C-alpha positions in Angstrom: 91.3 134.1 71.8 88.2 134.0 69.7 85.6 131.6 68.2 88.2 130.4 65.6 91.1 130.2 68.0 91.2 126.4 68.4 92.7 124.5 65.5 90.2 121.7 65.5 90.7 118.5 63.6 88.4 115.9 65.3 89.3 112.4 64.1 87.2 110.6 66.8 84.1 111.5 64.8 85.4 109.3 61.9 84.8 106.2 64.1 81.1 106.4 63.7 78.2 107.2 65.9 78.4 103.9 67.8 81.3 105.5 69.8 79.6 108.8 70.8 76.5 110.9 70.9 76.4 114.3 69.3 75.2 116.8 71.9 75.7 120.5 72.5 76.5 122.0 75.9 73.5 123.3 77.8 73.7 127.1 78.1 74.2 128.6 81.6 72.7 131.7 83.1 75.6 134.1 83.6 79.0 132.7 82.7 82.0 134.4 84.3 85.6 133.5 83.6 87.2 132.9 87.1 90.5 131.2 86.2 92.4 131.0 82.9 95.7 129.2 82.4 97.6 131.8 80.3 100.9 129.9 80.2 99.2 126.7 79.1 97.1 128.6 76.5 100.4 129.8 75.0 101.7 126.2 74.8 98.5 125.3 72.9 99.1 128.1 70.5 96.0 130.1 71.4 96.1 133.8 70.5 95.5 135.9 73.6 95.1 139.4 72.0 92.5 140.4 74.7 94.7 139.3 77.6 95.5 142.0 80.1 97.7 140.4 82.7 98.7 143.6 84.4 95.5 144.0 86.4 95.0 140.2 87.0 91.7 140.2 85.2 90.5 137.8 82.6 88.9 138.7 79.2 85.2 138.0 79.9 84.7 137.6 76.2 85.9 134.1 76.6 83.3 133.1 79.2 80.5 132.3 76.7 82.9 130.1 74.7 84.4 128.3 77.7 81.0 127.7 79.2 79.5 126.3 76.0 77.0 129.1 75.6 78.7 129.8 72.3 80.6 127.2 70.2 84.1 127.5 68.8 84.3 127.4 65.1 85.2 123.9 63.9 84.0 122.2 67.1 82.0 119.0 67.0 80.5 118.6 70.5 80.0 115.0 71.5 79.7 112.8 74.6 81.9 109.7 74.4 80.6 106.2 75.1 82.5 104.0 77.5 81.9 101.3 80.1 84.0 100.3 83.1 84.6 98.2 86.1 83.8 100.4 89.1 85.1 98.9 92.3 85.2 95.6 90.5 81.7 95.7 89.0 81.0 96.2 85.3 78.7 99.1 84.2 77.8 100.9 81.1 78.8 104.5 81.6 79.7 107.3 79.1 80.3 111.1 79.5 77.5 112.1 81.8 78.6 115.6 82.5 81.4 116.3 80.1 81.3 117.2 76.4 84.2 116.9 74.0 84.4 120.0 71.9 87.0 118.6 69.6 90.7 117.8 69.0 93.0 120.7 68.9 96.3 120.6 67.0 99.0 122.6 68.8 101.9 124.4 67.0 104.1 121.4 67.8 101.6 119.2 66.0 100.5 117.5 69.2 96.8 116.6 69.4 94.7 117.5 72.4 91.2 116.8 73.4 89.4 119.9 74.5 86.6 119.0 76.9 84.0 121.0 78.9 83.3 119.3 82.3 80.1 120.2 84.0 78.5 121.4 80.7 75.1 119.8 81.1 73.3 116.5 80.6 74.0 114.1 77.9 72.4 110.8 76.8 74.7 109.1 79.3 73.8 111.2 82.3 71.4 108.6 83.7 69.8 110.5 86.6 72.5 113.1 86.9 72.1 116.8 86.1 75.3 117.0 84.1 76.6 119.9 86.2 79.6 120.3 88.4 80.3 122.3 91.6 82.7 125.2 91.7 84.6 123.6 94.5 85.1 120.4 92.6 86.3 122.2 89.5 88.7 124.4 91.4 90.0 121.3 93.1 90.7 119.6 89.8 92.3 122.7 88.4 94.6 123.0 91.4 95.6 119.3 91.6 96.0 118.7 87.9 98.3 121.7 87.6 100.2 120.5 90.7 100.7 117.1 89.1 102.0 118.8 86.0 104.5 120.7 88.1 105.6 117.5 89.8 106.5 116.1 86.4 103.7 113.5 86.4 101.7 112.8 83.2 98.3 114.4 83.7 95.3 116.0 82.2 95.6 119.8 82.2 93.2 122.6 83.2 92.8 125.6 80.9 89.9 127.5 82.5 87.2 127.6 85.2 84.0 129.4 84.4 81.3 130.1 87.0 77.8 129.5 85.7 75.7 131.8 87.9 73.6 128.8 88.7 73.3 126.5 91.8 74.1 122.9 91.9 72.3 120.6 94.3 74.4 118.0 96.0 74.6 117.2 99.8 74.3 121.0 100.0 73.5 123.7 97.5 76.7 125.0 95.8 77.8 127.3 93.1 78.1 125.7 89.7 81.2 125.8 87.4 82.6 124.4 84.2 86.2 123.3 83.8 88.0 123.2 80.4 90.0 120.0 80.6 92.7 119.1 78.1 94.2 115.7 77.5 96.0 113.8 74.8 92.8 111.9 74.6 90.0 110.6 76.8 90.3 107.0 75.5 90.2 104.7 78.5 90.5 101.1 79.4 86.7 101.3 79.8 86.4 102.6 76.2 87.7 99.2 75.0 85.5 97.4 77.4 82.5 99.2 75.9 83.5 98.3 72.3 84.1 94.7 73.2 80.9 94.3 75.2 78.4 96.3 73.0 79.9 96.7 69.5 81.3 94.4 66.8 84.6 92.7 66.3 85.3 94.9 63.2 84.7 98.0 65.3 87.1 96.7 68.0 89.7 96.3 65.3 89.1 99.8 64.0 89.2 101.2 67.5 92.5 99.5 68.2 94.0 100.7 65.0 92.8 104.2 65.6 94.2 104.3 69.2 97.6 103.0 68.0 97.8 105.6 65.3 96.9 108.3 67.7 99.0 107.4 70.7 101.6 104.8 69.6 102.2 105.3 65.9 105.4 103.3 65.9 103.3 100.2 66.6 100.8 100.6 63.8 102.5 98.1 61.6 102.9 95.5 64.4 102.1 91.9 63.5 99.6 91.9 66.4 98.3 95.4 66.9 96.1 94.5 69.9 98.9 92.9 71.7 101.2 95.8 70.9 98.6 98.2 72.3 98.3 96.2 75.5 102.1 96.2 76.0 102.4 99.9 75.4 99.6 100.8 77.8 101.2 98.5 80.4 104.6 100.3 80.1 102.9 103.7 80.4 101.0 102.7 83.4 104.1 101.3 85.2 105.7 104.7 84.8 102.6 106.5 85.9 102.0 104.5 89.1 105.7 104.8 90.1 105.3 108.6 89.8 102.2 108.4 92.1 104.1 106.4 94.6 107.1 108.8 94.4 105.0 111.7 95.7 102.5 110.0 98.0 99.5 110.5 95.6 96.4 108.4 96.2 94.0 108.6 93.2 91.1 107.2 95.1 88.9 105.8 92.3 91.0 103.7 90.0 88.1 102.3 88.1 88.8 101.1 84.6 87.0 104.1 83.1 89.5 106.3 85.0 92.6 104.6 83.5 93.7 106.4 80.3 95.3 104.6 77.4 97.8 107.5 77.0 99.1 107.0 80.5 97.8 110.3 81.9 96.4 110.9 85.4 92.8 112.2 85.2 89.5 112.4 87.1 90.7 113.9 90.3 87.5 113.6 92.3 88.5 111.9 95.6 92.2 112.0 95.2 94.6 113.2 98.0 98.2 113.3 99.0 99.5 111.3 101.9 101.0 113.1 104.9 102.0 110.5 107.5 103.3 107.3 105.7 100.7 104.5 105.8 100.7 102.0 103.0 97.0 101.2 103.8 96.0 104.9 103.6 92.6 105.7 102.0 91.0 109.1 101.8 88.0 108.4 99.5 84.7 108.3 101.4 83.3 105.6 99.0 86.4 103.3 99.2 85.2 101.7 102.4 87.1 98.4 101.9 90.4 100.1 100.9 90.5 98.7 97.4 92.3 101.8 96.1 94.6 102.3 99.1 98.1 103.8 98.5 100.0 100.5 98.5 97.2 98.8 96.4 97.6 101.1 93.4 100.2 99.0 91.5 98.1 95.9 91.9 94.9 97.6 90.8 96.7 99.0 87.8 97.7 95.5 86.9 94.1 94.3 87.4 92.8 97.1 85.2 95.3 96.1 82.5 93.9 92.5 82.7 90.5 94.1 81.9 92.0 95.7 78.9 93.5 92.4 77.8 90.1 90.7 78.2 88.5 93.3 76.0 91.2 92.8 73.3 91.1 89.0 73.4 88.8 88.6 70.4 91.3 90.3 68.1 94.6 89.1 69.7 94.0 85.7 68.2 91.1 83.7 66.7 92.0 80.8 69.0 90.7 81.9 72.4 93.2 79.7 74.3 96.1 81.1 72.4 94.8 84.7 72.8 94.7 84.2 76.6 98.2 82.9 76.7 99.6 85.7 74.5 97.8 88.3 76.7 99.1 86.6 79.9 102.7 86.8 78.5 102.3 90.6 78.3 100.5 91.0 81.6 103.2 89.0 83.3 105.7 91.7 82.4 104.1 94.1 84.9 105.5 92.8 88.2 109.1 92.9 87.2 108.9 96.1 85.3 107.1 97.8 88.2 109.5 96.5 90.8 112.5 97.6 88.8 111.1 101.1 88.2 109.9 101.5 91.8 113.2 100.4 93.3 115.1 102.8 91.0 112.8 105.6 92.0 113.1 104.9 95.7 116.8 104.6 95.4 116.9 108.0 93.7 114.8 109.5 96.5 117.6 108.7 99.0 120.4 109.7 96.6 121.5 106.5 94.7 121.4 106.2 91.0 120.2 103.1 89.1 123.7 101.5 89.0 124.1 101.7 92.7 121.1 99.7 93.9 122.9 96.9 95.7 121.1 94.6 98.1 122.4 96.8 100.9 120.8 99.8 99.4 117.5 98.0 98.9 117.5 96.9 102.6 118.2 100.5 103.5 115.1 101.6 101.7 113.0 98.9 103.4 114.2 99.8 106.8 113.4 103.4 106.2 109.9 102.7 105.1 109.3 100.4 108.0 110.4 103.1 110.4 108.3 105.7 108.6 105.2 103.4 108.9 105.8 102.8 112.6 106.3 106.5 113.3 103.7 107.9 110.9 106.6 109.9 109.5 105.6 112.5 106.9 106.1 111.0 103.5 107.3 114.2 101.8 109.3 115.8 104.6 111.2 112.6 105.5 113.1 112.7 102.2 113.7 116.4 102.6 115.3 115.7 106.0 117.5 113.1 104.3 118.3 115.8 101.7 119.2 118.2 104.6 116.6 120.7 103.4 114.8 120.9 106.8 116.1 121.4 110.3 116.0 118.2 112.3 113.4 118.0 115.0 111.1 115.4 116.6 111.6 111.9 115.2 114.3 113.1 112.9 116.6 113.6 116.0 116.1 109.9 117.0 118.9 107.4 117.3 117.4 105.2 114.6 117.3 108.1 112.1 120.9 109.1 113.0 122.1 105.6 112.5 120.2 105.2 109.3 121.8 108.3 107.9 125.2 107.0 108.8 124.5 103.7 107.0 123.4 105.7 104.0 126.6 107.8 104.1 128.7 104.6 104.3 127.0 103.1 101.3 127.3 106.3 99.3 131.0 106.4 100.0 131.2 102.7 99.1 129.7 103.5 95.7 132.1 106.5 95.3 129.2 109.0 95.3 129.7 112.4 96.9 127.1 114.2 99.1 126.7 116.7 96.3 126.0 114.0 93.7 123.5 112.4 96.0 121.6 115.6 96.6 121.5 116.4 92.9 119.8 113.0 92.3 117.4 113.6 95.2 116.4 117.1 94.1 114.9 115.7 90.9 112.7 113.2 92.9 111.7 114.9 96.1 109.3 117.9 95.9 109.6 120.7 98.5 105.8 121.2 98.4 102.8 119.1 97.5 99.1 119.9 97.6 98.6 119.0 101.3 95.0 118.2 102.1 94.5 120.9 104.8 95.9 123.6 102.5 93.8 122.4 99.6 90.7 122.7 101.8 91.8 126.1 103.1 92.2 127.7 99.7 89.0 126.2 98.4 87.1 127.5 101.4 88.6 130.9 100.8 87.1 131.0 97.2 83.9 129.2 98.1 83.0 131.4 101.0 84.6 134.8 100.3 85.1 134.7 96.5 88.8 135.6 97.2 91.3 133.9 94.9 94.4 135.3 96.7 95.2 132.3 98.8 94.3 129.9 95.9 96.6 131.7 93.5 99.5 131.9 96.0 99.2 128.1 96.7 98.9 127.4 93.0 102.1 129.4 92.2 104.0 127.3 94.8 102.7 124.1 93.4 103.7 125.0 89.9 107.4 125.0 90.9 107.5 122.3 93.6 111.2 121.6 93.3 112.3 125.2 93.7 112.9 127.0 97.0 110.6 129.9 96.4 109.4 132.7 98.6 107.1 131.7 101.5 107.2 128.0 100.5 107.8 127.1 104.1 104.2 127.7 105.1 103.0 124.9 102.8 105.6 122.4 104.0 104.3 121.6 107.5 101.8 118.7 107.8 98.6 119.3 109.7 99.2 119.5 113.4 96.9 116.5 114.2 97.7 114.5 111.1 94.9 113.7 108.6 92.6 112.5 111.4 89.2 111.6 109.8 89.8 113.7 106.6 87.9 112.2 103.7 87.5 113.1 100.1 84.4 112.9 97.9 84.0 112.4 94.1 82.5 115.9 93.7 79.9 114.7 91.1 
């Protein structure tokens, strides 16, 4: 991998400087490559001539490039402008600590944004220093790669570089830069910015650009803005159902954190639920539970209404008609989500889409009610149903035994064998997730001892979460005392 390794073709620059500010990364003191995602680099078509995987080391020649001290050939560094509703309140935002190097074209012709996160201040930094902590960047690397392993649309992590500099937050921490890769960083908040601050013509151009980039089959639609709204809605339905499948709580579902491509990103205060609680919140700043686990579908719908509002001027010249057309699309969300969620939950207990009778739906509801009452572990409950784990505790109760009998009766009624049911469940129910206590444990190990051994072992397990791999059992147990007062922070 060298200065000319990325195949940059940055189309975002063609939109004009109203959409971004050109800015170079701020050099750091002593960049050192700490993590490099070799498998992902190969997918991107990056040439790794210097790679020596036998001794577990990384080619430090990459550190100046992946820190921004040196620029890749063909890069066009910029900070993107966007706005957003944060906890319901509108703000002008923009990339305050991230710089887009450019758009890389992979061998399969897919286009990816290559972004350095923590690469220094930009015109949008406000009072921030534009830097990121090592702990926060390691966390995003770990969680994003875990989400990819779980089969959930997500940003990816290519590398983490330590900077040799300190970052001042609640306490002094080591600094780091993450190389984040996405289909694009276009957000709902991007359209809010264009609608609020730019012209109608620029909103038309931005809509056409986004359709061409993400939904090219819709470019010739009679109403491009409405087509975009519908496509984003469909993608978000699928994404949120995935989150609900694995007990993922994003924690900060502001409109600037909802991607138009339907990818999960900005992992600051996210966490995975242990004991099932629909009202569960981990984020320290979500004091009112706005982004609680069960609220995520509703918030996604609300965010989509913000996108619709931003697109109204180009949906129709007649404002009243534009509102009605947008409402017609937004009203698709509840039924699409309910259908997708019910199908997913049915699969988690072994029923396919054609077997979701009212009896099966009631079976799902009764299970979730019991799980809530008993704070049953969200991941392991389904593994007990799948007969992966040895029954103990609440899983030896009379209710659970009776529930399993009802399920078996309904499977027999549908003509489905135990083997068929397990095959369905195995695609839905991970054996391991990034449990919060393990995430903290491996981050502590790196932060305090500079030892990546535990981090890498955990990462390896998370990259194949549906496979019964060696030593996976140590990651399956929930924390002894539950989550207690565990809280997450945005890491900025």
